[in-house]
mmCIF file of the N, C-alpha and C atoms, coordinates in Angstrom:
data_MODEL
# 
_entry.id   MODEL 
# 
loop_
_atom_site.group_PDB 
_atom_site.id 
_atom_site.type_symbol 
_atom_site.label_atom_id 
_atom_site.label_alt_id 
_atom_site.label_comp_id 
_atom_site.label_asym_id 
_atom_site.label_entity_id 
_atom_site.label_seq_id 
_atom_site.pdbx_PDB_ins_code 
_atom_site.Cartn_x 
_atom_site.Cartn_y 
_atom_site.Cartn_z 
_atom_site.occupancy 
_atom_site.B_iso_or_equiv 
_atom_site.pdbx_formal_charge 
_atom_site.auth_seq_id 
_atom_site.auth_comp_id 
_atom_site.auth_asym_id 
_atom_site.auth_atom_id 
_atom_site.pdbx_PDB_model_num 
ATOM 1   N N  . MET A 1 1  ? 0.837   -1.166  0.000   1.00 0.00 ? 1  MET A N  1 
ATOM 2   C CA . MET A 1 1  ? 0.000   0.000   0.000   1.00 0.00 ? 1  MET A CA 1 
ATOM 3   C C  . MET A 1 1  ? 0.889   1.238   0.000   1.00 0.00 ? 1  MET A C  1 
ATOM 4   N N  . GLY A 1 2  ? 0.422   2.280   -0.669  1.00 0.00 ? 2  GLY A N  1 
ATOM 5   C CA . GLY A 1 2  ? 1.160   3.526   -0.700  1.00 0.00 ? 2  GLY A CA 1 
ATOM 6   C C  . GLY A 1 2  ? 0.241   4.676   -1.048  1.00 0.00 ? 2  GLY A C  1 
ATOM 7   N N  . ASN A 1 3  ? 0.616   5.852   -0.656  1.00 0.00 ? 3  ASN A N  1 
ATOM 8   C CA . ASN A 1 3  ? -0.151  7.066   -0.907  1.00 0.00 ? 3  ASN A CA 1 
ATOM 9   C C  . ASN A 1 3  ? 0.794   8.126   -1.436  1.00 0.00 ? 3  ASN A C  1 
ATOM 10  N N  . VAL A 1 4  ? 0.279   9.039   -2.268  1.00 0.00 ? 4  VAL A N  1 
ATOM 11  C CA . VAL A 1 4  ? 1.120   10.120  -2.776  1.00 0.00 ? 4  VAL A CA 1 
ATOM 12  C C  . VAL A 1 4  ? 1.642   10.961  -1.611  1.00 0.00 ? 4  VAL A C  1 
ATOM 13  N N  . ALA A 1 5  ? 2.747   11.644  -1.826  1.00 0.00 ? 5  ALA A N  1 
ATOM 14  C CA . ALA A 1 5  ? 3.378   12.424  -0.759  1.00 0.00 ? 5  ALA A CA 1 
ATOM 15  C C  . ALA A 1 5  ? 2.724   13.785  -0.534  1.00 0.00 ? 5  ALA A C  1 
ATOM 16  N N  . ASN A 1 6  ? 1.765   14.166  -1.369  1.00 0.00 ? 6  ASN A N  1 
ATOM 17  C CA . ASN A 1 6  ? 1.106   15.459  -1.258  1.00 0.00 ? 6  ASN A CA 1 
ATOM 18  C C  . ASN A 1 6  ? 0.213   15.494  -0.015  1.00 0.00 ? 6  ASN A C  1 
ATOM 19  N N  . PRO A 1 7  ? 0.450   16.413  0.933   1.00 0.00 ? 7  PRO A N  1 
ATOM 20  C CA . PRO A 1 7  ? -0.342  16.454  2.158   1.00 0.00 ? 7  PRO A CA 1 
ATOM 21  C C  . PRO A 1 7  ? -1.815  16.821  1.930   1.00 0.00 ? 7  PRO A C  1 
ATOM 22  N N  . SER A 1 8  ? -2.169  17.258  0.729   1.00 0.00 ? 8  SER A N  1 
ATOM 23  C CA . SER A 1 8  ? -3.577  17.538  0.426   1.00 0.00 ? 8  SER A CA 1 
ATOM 24  C C  . SER A 1 8  ? -4.393  16.252  0.265   1.00 0.00 ? 8  SER A C  1 
ATOM 25  N N  . PHE A 1 9  ? -3.711  15.125  0.109   1.00 0.00 ? 9  PHE A N  1 
ATOM 26  C CA . PHE A 1 9  ? -4.385  13.854  -0.150  1.00 0.00 ? 9  PHE A CA 1 
ATOM 27  C C  . PHE A 1 9  ? -4.015  12.806  0.893   1.00 0.00 ? 9  PHE A C  1 
ATOM 28  N N  . TYR A 1 10 ? -4.376  13.069  2.136   1.00 0.00 ? 10 TYR A N  1 
ATOM 29  C CA . TYR A 1 10 ? -4.136  12.077  3.187   1.00 0.00 ? 10 TYR A CA 1 
ATOM 30  C C  . TYR A 1 10 ? -4.996  10.835  2.940   1.00 0.00 ? 10 TYR A C  1 
ATOM 31  N N  . PRO A 1 11 ? -4.551  9.656   3.368   1.00 0.00 ? 11 PRO A N  1 
ATOM 32  C CA . PRO A 1 11 ? -5.392  8.467   3.258   1.00 0.00 ? 11 PRO A CA 1 
ATOM 33  C C  . PRO A 1 11 ? -6.701  8.669   4.038   1.00 0.00 ? 11 PRO A C  1 
ATOM 34  N N  . GLN A 1 12 ? -7.773  8.095   3.531   1.00 0.00 ? 12 GLN A N  1 
ATOM 35  C CA . GLN A 1 12 ? -9.063  8.133   4.219   1.00 0.00 ? 12 GLN A CA 1 
ATOM 36  C C  . GLN A 1 12 ? -9.293  6.768   4.853   1.00 0.00 ? 12 GLN A C  1 
ATOM 37  N N  . ILE A 1 13 ? -9.652  6.755   6.131   1.00 0.00 ? 13 ILE A N  1 
ATOM 38  C CA . ILE A 1 13 ? -9.862  5.504   6.858   1.00 0.00 ? 13 ILE A CA 1 
ATOM 39  C C  . ILE A 1 13 ? -11.239 5.537   7.496   1.00 0.00 ? 13 ILE A C  1 
ATOM 40  N N  . SER A 1 14 ? -12.008 4.448   7.294   1.00 0.00 ? 14 SER A N  1 
ATOM 41  C CA . SER A 1 14 ? -13.337 4.312   7.892   1.00 0.00 ? 14 SER A CA 1 
ATOM 42  C C  . SER A 1 14 ? -13.458 2.931   8.508   1.00 0.00 ? 14 SER A C  1 
ATOM 43  N N  . VAL A 1 15 ? -14.245 2.828   9.567   1.00 0.00 ? 15 VAL A N  1 
ATOM 44  C CA . VAL A 1 15 ? -14.536 1.543   10.193  1.00 0.00 ? 15 VAL A CA 1 
ATOM 45  C C  . VAL A 1 15 ? -16.042 1.334   10.100  1.00 0.00 ? 15 VAL A C  1 
ATOM 46  N N  . VAL A 1 16 ? -16.457 0.327   9.323   1.00 0.00 ? 16 VAL A N  1 
ATOM 47  C CA . VAL A 1 16 ? -17.881 0.065   9.090   1.00 0.00 ? 16 VAL A CA 1 
ATOM 48  C C  . VAL A 1 16 ? -18.119 -1.433  8.965   1.00 0.00 ? 16 VAL A C  1 
ATOM 49  N N  . ASP A 1 17 ? -19.357 -1.842  9.182   1.00 0.00 ? 17 ASP A N  1 
ATOM 50  C CA . ASP A 1 17 ? -19.755 -3.238  8.962   1.00 0.00 ? 17 ASP A CA 1 
ATOM 51  C C  . ASP A 1 17 ? -20.318 -3.329  7.546   1.00 0.00 ? 17 ASP A C  1 
ATOM 52  N N  . LEU A 1 18 ? -19.460 -3.598  6.581   1.00 0.00 ? 18 LEU A N  1 
ATOM 53  C CA . LEU A 1 18 ? -19.861 -3.593  5.178   1.00 0.00 ? 18 LEU A CA 1 
ATOM 54  C C  . LEU A 1 18 ? -20.779 -4.747  4.797   1.00 0.00 ? 18 LEU A C  1 
ATOM 55  N N  . ASP A 1 19 ? -20.585 -5.893  5.414   1.00 0.00 ? 19 ASP A N  1 
ATOM 56  C CA . ASP A 1 19 ? -21.347 -7.075  5.005   1.00 0.00 ? 19 ASP A CA 1 
ATOM 57  C C  . ASP A 1 19 ? -22.414 -7.496  6.018   1.00 0.00 ? 19 ASP A C  1 
ATOM 58  N N  . ALA A 1 20 ? -22.706 -6.640  6.983   1.00 0.00 ? 20 ALA A N  1 
ATOM 59  C CA . ALA A 1 20 ? -23.775 -6.868  7.974   1.00 0.00 ? 20 ALA A CA 1 
ATOM 60  C C  . ALA A 1 20 ? -23.623 -8.196  8.720   1.00 0.00 ? 20 ALA A C  1 
ATOM 61  N N  . ASP A 1 21 ? -22.354 -8.560  9.003   1.00 0.00 ? 21 ASP A N  1 
ATOM 62  C CA . ASP A 1 21 ? -22.120 -9.797  9.750   1.00 0.00 ? 21 ASP A CA 1 
ATOM 63  C C  . ASP A 1 21 ? -21.890 -9.545  11.238  1.00 0.00 ? 21 ASP A C  1 
ATOM 64  N N  . GLY A 1 22 ? -22.032 -8.297  11.667  1.00 0.00 ? 22 GLY A N  1 
ATOM 65  C CA . GLY A 1 22 ? -21.828 -7.948  13.069  1.00 0.00 ? 22 GLY A CA 1 
ATOM 66  C C  . GLY A 1 22 ? -20.402 -7.598  13.424  1.00 0.00 ? 22 GLY A C  1 
ATOM 67  N N  . GLU A 1 23 ? -19.467 -7.707  12.464  1.00 0.00 ? 23 GLU A N  1 
ATOM 68  C CA . GLU A 1 23 ? -18.073 -7.352  12.697  1.00 0.00 ? 23 GLU A CA 1 
ATOM 69  C C  . GLU A 1 23 ? -17.672 -6.224  11.758  1.00 0.00 ? 23 GLU A C  1 
ATOM 70  N N  . ASP A 1 24 ? -16.971 -5.236  12.298  1.00 0.00 ? 24 ASP A N  1 
ATOM 71  C CA . ASP A 1 24 ? -16.542 -4.104  11.487  1.00 0.00 ? 24 ASP A CA 1 
ATOM 72  C C  . ASP A 1 24 ? -15.391 -4.478  10.567  1.00 0.00 ? 24 ASP A C  1 
ATOM 73  N N  . GLU A 1 25 ? -15.316 -3.791  9.438   1.00 0.00 ? 25 GLU A N  1 
ATOM 74  C CA . GLU A 1 25 ? -14.187 -3.858  8.532   1.00 0.00 ? 25 GLU A CA 1 
ATOM 75  C C  . GLU A 1 25 ? -13.543 -2.474  8.497   1.00 0.00 ? 25 GLU A C  1 
ATOM 76  N N  . VAL A 1 26 ? -12.246 -2.443  8.199   1.00 0.00 ? 26 VAL A N  1 
ATOM 77  C CA . VAL A 1 26 ? -11.520 -1.182  8.073   1.00 0.00 ? 26 VAL A CA 1 
ATOM 78  C C  . VAL A 1 26 ? -11.356 -0.912  6.577   1.00 0.00 ? 26 VAL A C  1 
ATOM 79  N N  . VAL A 1 27 ? -11.824 0.250   6.129   1.00 0.00 ? 27 VAL A N  1 
ATOM 80  C CA . VAL A 1 27 ? -11.728 0.638   4.726   1.00 0.00 ? 27 VAL A CA 1 
ATOM 81  C C  . VAL A 1 27 ? -10.678 1.744   4.620   1.00 0.00 ? 27 VAL A C  1 
ATOM 82  N N  . VAL A 1 28 ? -9.662  1.503   3.790   1.00 0.00 ? 28 VAL A N  1 
ATOM 83  C CA . VAL A 1 28 ? -8.578  2.463   3.595   1.00 0.00 ? 28 VAL A CA 1 
ATOM 84  C C  . VAL A 1 28 ? -8.575  2.864   2.123   1.00 0.00 ? 28 VAL A C  1 
ATOM 85  N N  . VAL A 1 29 ? -8.687  4.175   1.859   1.00 0.00 ? 29 VAL A N  1 
ATOM 86  C CA . VAL A 1 29 ? -8.642  4.690   0.496   1.00 0.00 ? 29 VAL A CA 1 
ATOM 87  C C  . VAL A 1 29 ? -7.333  5.460   0.347   1.00 0.00 ? 29 VAL A C  1 
ATOM 88  N N  . LEU A 1 30 ? -6.491  5.002   -0.589  1.00 0.00 ? 30 LEU A N  1 
ATOM 89  C CA . LEU A 1 30 ? -5.199  5.620   -0.845  1.00 0.00 ? 30 LEU A CA 1 
ATOM 90  C C  . LEU A 1 30 ? -5.215  6.287   -2.214  1.00 0.00 ? 30 LEU A C  1 
ATOM 91  N N  . ILE A 1 31 ? -4.611  7.450   -2.312  1.00 0.00 ? 31 ILE A N  1 
ATOM 92  C CA . ILE A 1 31 ? -4.494  8.163   -3.581  1.00 0.00 ? 31 ILE A CA 1 
ATOM 93  C C  . ILE A 1 31 ? -3.188  7.718   -4.240  1.00 0.00 ? 31 ILE A C  1 
ATOM 94  N N  . GLN A 1 32 ? -3.289  7.122   -5.427  1.00 0.00 ? 32 GLN A N  1 
ATOM 95  C CA . GLN A 1 32 ? -2.124  6.596   -6.130  1.00 0.00 ? 32 GLN A CA 1 
ATOM 96  C C  . GLN A 1 32 ? -1.459  7.622   -7.031  1.00 0.00 ? 32 GLN A C  1 
ATOM 97  N N  . GLY A 1 33 ? -2.234  8.594   -7.526  1.00 0.00 ? 33 GLY A N  1 
ATOM 98  C CA . GLY A 1 33 ? -1.667  9.612   -8.395  1.00 0.00 ? 33 GLY A CA 1 
ATOM 99  C C  . GLY A 1 33 ? -2.650  10.752  -8.582  1.00 0.00 ? 33 GLY A C  1 
ATOM 100 N N  . THR A 1 34 ? -2.123  11.922  -8.933  1.00 0.00 ? 34 THR A N  1 
ATOM 101 C CA . THR A 1 34 ? -2.965  13.102  -9.137  1.00 0.00 ? 34 THR A CA 1 
ATOM 102 C C  . THR A 1 34 ? -2.470  13.882  -10.339 1.00 0.00 ? 34 THR A C  1 
ATOM 103 N N  . GLY A 1 35 ? -3.353  14.734  -10.839 1.00 0.00 ? 35 GLY A N  1 
ATOM 104 C CA . GLY A 1 35 ? -2.949  15.613  -11.932 1.00 0.00 ? 35 GLY A CA 1 
ATOM 105 C C  . GLY A 1 35 ? -4.148  16.141  -12.680 1.00 0.00 ? 35 GLY A C  1 
ATOM 106 N N  . SER A 1 36 ? -4.095  17.391  -13.107 1.00 0.00 ? 36 SER A N  1 
ATOM 107 C CA . SER A 1 36 ? -5.137  18.032  -13.921 1.00 0.00 ? 36 SER A CA 1 
ATOM 108 C C  . SER A 1 36 ? -6.535  17.879  -13.323 1.00 0.00 ? 36 SER A C  1 
ATOM 109 N N  . GLY A 1 37 ? -6.649  17.999  -12.017 1.00 0.00 ? 37 GLY A N  1 
ATOM 110 C CA . GLY A 1 37 ? -7.949  17.921  -11.370 1.00 0.00 ? 37 GLY A CA 1 
ATOM 111 C C  . GLY A 1 37 ? -8.495  16.514  -11.201 1.00 0.00 ? 37 GLY A C  1 
ATOM 112 N N  . VAL A 1 38 ? -7.700  15.511  -11.489 1.00 0.00 ? 38 VAL A N  1 
ATOM 113 C CA . VAL A 1 38 ? -8.128  14.114  -11.390 1.00 0.00 ? 38 VAL A CA 1 
ATOM 114 C C  . VAL A 1 38 ? -7.177  13.392  -10.453 1.00 0.00 ? 38 VAL A C  1 
ATOM 115 N N  . HIS A 1 39 ? -7.714  12.425  -9.675  1.00 0.00 ? 39 HIS A N  1 
ATOM 116 C CA . HIS A 1 39 ? -6.821  11.582  -8.881  1.00 0.00 ? 39 HIS A CA 1 
ATOM 117 C C  . HIS A 1 39 ? -7.226  10.128  -9.006  1.00 0.00 ? 39 HIS A C  1 
ATOM 118 N N  . ASP A 1 40 ? -6.238  9.259   -8.939  1.00 0.00 ? 40 ASP A N  1 
ATOM 119 C CA . ASP A 1 40 ? -6.434  7.814   -9.038  1.00 0.00 ? 40 ASP A CA 1 
ATOM 120 C C  . ASP A 1 40 ? -6.332  7.246   -7.629  1.00 0.00 ? 40 ASP A C  1 
ATOM 121 N N  . SER A 1 41 ? -7.362  6.531   -7.195  1.00 0.00 ? 41 SER A N  1 
ATOM 122 C CA . SER A 1 41 ? -7.360  6.005   -5.834  1.00 0.00 ? 41 SER A CA 1 
ATOM 123 C C  . SER A 1 41 ? -7.502  4.488   -5.845  1.00 0.00 ? 41 SER A C  1 
ATOM 124 N N  . LYS A 1 42 ? -7.102  3.886   -4.738  1.00 0.00 ? 42 LYS A N  1 
ATOM 125 C CA . LYS A 1 42 ? -7.202  2.437   -4.559  1.00 0.00 ? 42 LYS A CA 1 
ATOM 126 C C  . LYS A 1 42 ? -7.814  2.172   -3.195  1.00 0.00 ? 42 LYS A C  1 
ATOM 127 N N  . VAL A 1 43 ? -8.764  1.229   -3.144  1.00 0.00 ? 43 VAL A N  1 
ATOM 128 C CA . VAL A 1 43 ? -9.471  0.905   -1.909  1.00 0.00 ? 43 VAL A CA 1 
ATOM 129 C C  . VAL A 1 43 ? -8.964  -0.428  -1.371  1.00 0.00 ? 43 VAL A C  1 
ATOM 130 N N  . HIS A 1 44 ? -8.692  -0.460  -0.073  1.00 0.00 ? 44 HIS A N  1 
ATOM 131 C CA . HIS A 1 44 ? -8.314  -1.689  0.612   1.00 0.00 ? 44 HIS A CA 1 
ATOM 132 C C  . HIS A 1 44 ? -9.314  -1.900  1.745   1.00 0.00 ? 44 HIS A C  1 
ATOM 133 N N  . VAL A 1 45 ? -9.805  -3.136  1.890   1.00 0.00 ? 45 VAL A N  1 
ATOM 134 C CA . VAL A 1 45 ? -10.731 -3.468  2.975   1.00 0.00 ? 45 VAL A CA 1 
ATOM 135 C C  . VAL A 1 45 ? -10.086 -4.559  3.807   1.00 0.00 ? 45 VAL A C  1 
ATOM 136 N N  . LEU A 1 46 ? -9.982  -4.303  5.127   1.00 0.00 ? 46 LEU A N  1 
ATOM 137 C CA . LEU A 1 46 ? -9.339  -5.245  6.040   1.00 0.00 ? 46 LEU A CA 1 
ATOM 138 C C  . LEU A 1 46 ? -10.331 -5.718  7.093   1.00 0.00 ? 46 LEU A C  1 
ATOM 139 N N  . ARG A 1 47 ? -10.275 -7.013  7.396   1.00 0.00 ? 47 ARG A N  1 
ATOM 140 C CA . ARG A 1 47 ? -11.053 -7.538  8.520   1.00 0.00 ? 47 ARG A CA 1 
ATOM 141 C C  . ARG A 1 47 ? -10.346 -7.142  9.810   1.00 0.00 ? 47 ARG A C  1 
ATOM 142 N N  . THR A 1 48 ? -10.982 -7.384  10.944  1.00 0.00 ? 48 THR A N  1 
ATOM 143 C CA . THR A 1 48 ? -10.385 -7.012  12.225  1.00 0.00 ? 48 THR A CA 1 
ATOM 144 C C  . THR A 1 48 ? -9.106  -7.789  12.525  1.00 0.00 ? 48 THR A C  1 
ATOM 145 N N  . ASP A 1 49 ? -8.898  -8.941  11.861  1.00 0.00 ? 49 ASP A N  1 
ATOM 146 C CA . ASP A 1 49 ? -7.647  -9.700  12.026  1.00 0.00 ? 49 ASP A CA 1 
ATOM 147 C C  . ASP A 1 49 ? -6.589  -9.268  10.996  1.00 0.00 ? 49 ASP A C  1 
ATOM 148 N N  . PHE A 1 50 ? -6.857  -8.156  10.286  1.00 0.00 ? 50 PHE A N  1 
ATOM 149 C CA . PHE A 1 50 ? -5.965  -7.540  9.302   1.00 0.00 ? 50 PHE A CA 1 
ATOM 150 C C  . PHE A 1 50 ? -5.759  -8.353  8.040   1.00 0.00 ? 50 PHE A C  1 
ATOM 151 N N  . ILE A 1 51 ? -6.644  -9.299  7.764   1.00 0.00 ? 51 ILE A N  1 
ATOM 152 C CA . ILE A 1 51 ? -6.633  -10.002 6.486   1.00 0.00 ? 51 ILE A CA 1 
ATOM 153 C C  . ILE A 1 51 ? -7.396  -9.148  5.476   1.00 0.00 ? 51 ILE A C  1 
ATOM 154 N N  . GLU A 1 52 ? -6.786  -8.908  4.310   1.00 0.00 ? 52 GLU A N  1 
ATOM 155 C CA . GLU A 1 52 ? -7.403  -8.037  3.313   1.00 0.00 ? 52 GLU A CA 1 
ATOM 156 C C  . GLU A 1 52 ? -8.489  -8.796  2.538   1.00 0.00 ? 52 GLU A C  1 
ATOM 157 N N  . ILE A 1 53 ? -9.608  -8.124  2.345   1.00 0.00 ? 53 ILE A N  1 
ATOM 158 C CA . ILE A 1 53 ? -10.728 -8.656  1.563   1.00 0.00 ? 53 ILE A CA 1 
ATOM 159 C C  . ILE A 1 53 ? -10.609 -8.083  0.155   1.00 0.00 ? 53 ILE A C  1 
ATOM 160 N N  . SER A 1 54 ? -10.748 -8.924  -0.847  1.00 0.00 ? 54 SER A N  1 
ATOM 161 C CA . SER A 1 54 ? -10.644 -8.483  -2.234  1.00 0.00 ? 54 SER A CA 1 
ATOM 162 C C  . SER A 1 54 ? -11.781 -7.528  -2.574  1.00 0.00 ? 54 SER A C  1 
ATOM 163 N N  . VAL A 1 55 ? -11.439 -6.441  -3.278  1.00 0.00 ? 55 VAL A N  1 
ATOM 164 C CA . VAL A 1 55 ? -12.423 -5.445  -3.708  1.00 0.00 ? 55 VAL A CA 1 
ATOM 165 C C  . VAL A 1 55 ? -12.386 -5.372  -5.218  1.00 0.00 ? 55 VAL A C  1 
ATOM 166 N N  . LEU A 1 56 ? -13.526 -5.586  -5.850  1.00 0.00 ? 56 LEU A N  1 
ATOM 167 C CA . LEU A 1 56 ? -13.612 -5.478  -7.307  1.00 0.00 ? 56 LEU A CA 1 
ATOM 168 C C  . LEU A 1 56 ? -14.109 -4.091  -7.659  1.00 0.00 ? 56 LEU A C  1 
ATOM 169 N N  . MET A 1 57 ? -13.416 -3.436  -8.569  1.00 0.00 ? 57 MET A N  1 
ATOM 170 C CA . MET A 1 57 ? -13.821 -2.084  -8.974  1.00 0.00 ? 57 MET A CA 1 
ATOM 171 C C  . MET A 1 57 ? -13.969 -2.046  -10.472 1.00 0.00 ? 57 MET A C  1 
# 
């Protein structure tokens, strides 16, 4: 995982129960690149045991 070095684009982190199973997941959105008013981001979803869940986009 990595994020651009620009302080205007800090990673976004949320804790939510995405699949309604009673356990929260951690959602991390990282900005991979920016330019001309557009940015490319990547989403990572982690279970509470820090195993990453695949995200299809």
